[in-house]
C-alpha positions in Angstrom: -40.3 -27.3 20.9 -37.7 -26.1 18.4 -38.0 -22.8 16.5 -39.1 -23.2 12.9 -37.8 -20.5 10.6 -39.3 -20.0 7.1 -37.3 -17.9 4.7 -38.8 -15.4 2.2 -36.5 -13.8 -0.4 -37.4 -10.5 -2.0 -36.8 -10.7 -5.7 -38.3 -7.3 -6.7 -38.1 -4.7 -3.9 -40.7 -1.9 -4.0 -44.1 -0.8 -2.9 -45.9 -3.9 -4.1 -43.5 -6.1 -2.2 -44.0 -4.1 0.9 -47.8 -4.4 0.5 -47.6 -8.2 0.0 -45.4 -8.6 3.1 -47.7 -6.4 5.2 -50.7 -8.4 4.1 -49.0 -11.7 4.9 -47.9 -10.3 8.3 -51.5 -9.4 9.2 -52.7 -12.8 8.2 -50.0 -14.4 10.3 -50.9 -12.1 13.3 -47.4 -10.6 13.2 -46.4 -7.0 13.6 -44.4 -7.1 10.4 -42.3 -9.2 8.1 -39.3 -7.2 7.1 -36.4 -8.2 4.9 -32.8 -7.7 6.1 -30.1 -5.9 4.2 -29.7 -8.9 1.9 -33.4 -9.0 1.0 -34.3 -12.0 3.1 -37.1 -12.1 5.6 -37.5 -14.8 8.2 -40.8 -15.8 9.8 -40.1 -17.8 12.9 -42.6 -20.1 14.6 -42.1 -21.4 18.1 -45.4 -23.1 18.2 -45.8 -24.8 14.9 -46.4 -28.6 15.1 -44.0 -29.1 12.2 -41.9 -27.3 9.7 -44.3 -28.4 7.0 -47.2 -26.8 8.8 -45.3 -23.6 9.4 -44.4 -23.5 5.7 -48.0 -24.0 4.7 -49.1 -21.1 7.0 -46.6 -18.8 5.3 -47.5 -20.0 1.8 -51.2 -19.6 2.5 -50.6 -16.1 3.9 -48.7 -15.1 0.7 -51.4 -16.6 -1.5 -54.1 -14.6 0.4 -52.0 -11.4 0.1 -52.2 -11.5 -3.7 -51.9 -13.9 -6.6 -48.9 -12.0 -7.9 -46.8 -12.6 -4.8 -44.5 -15.0 -6.7 -43.5 -12.1 -9.0 -42.0 -10.2 -6.0 -41.1 -12.9 -3.5 -39.5 -16.3 -3.4 -40.6 -18.7 -0.6 -37.8 -21.1 0.2 -38.8 -24.7 -0.4 -40.1 -26.9 2.4 -37.4 -28.6 4.3 -36.7 -32.1 2.9 -37.9 -31.2 -0.7 -35.9 -30.4 -3.7 
């Protein structure tokens, strides 16, 4: 099964961003979700049934982390959507 990467871009670095990413990581059963030097974090699934399902999992984890997640993070659109 191919790897499915989901991209999260940090738009406002700081403590709240770190809290949101940590909460999302816990919900996704991951040790952490850390952005690279360019402010981009990748969540890679190797067991997702589809890229849409993987995207939904990340979106739901961010939603559960806090309603304000969109003020700090940008979730790249689903593949195949504009």
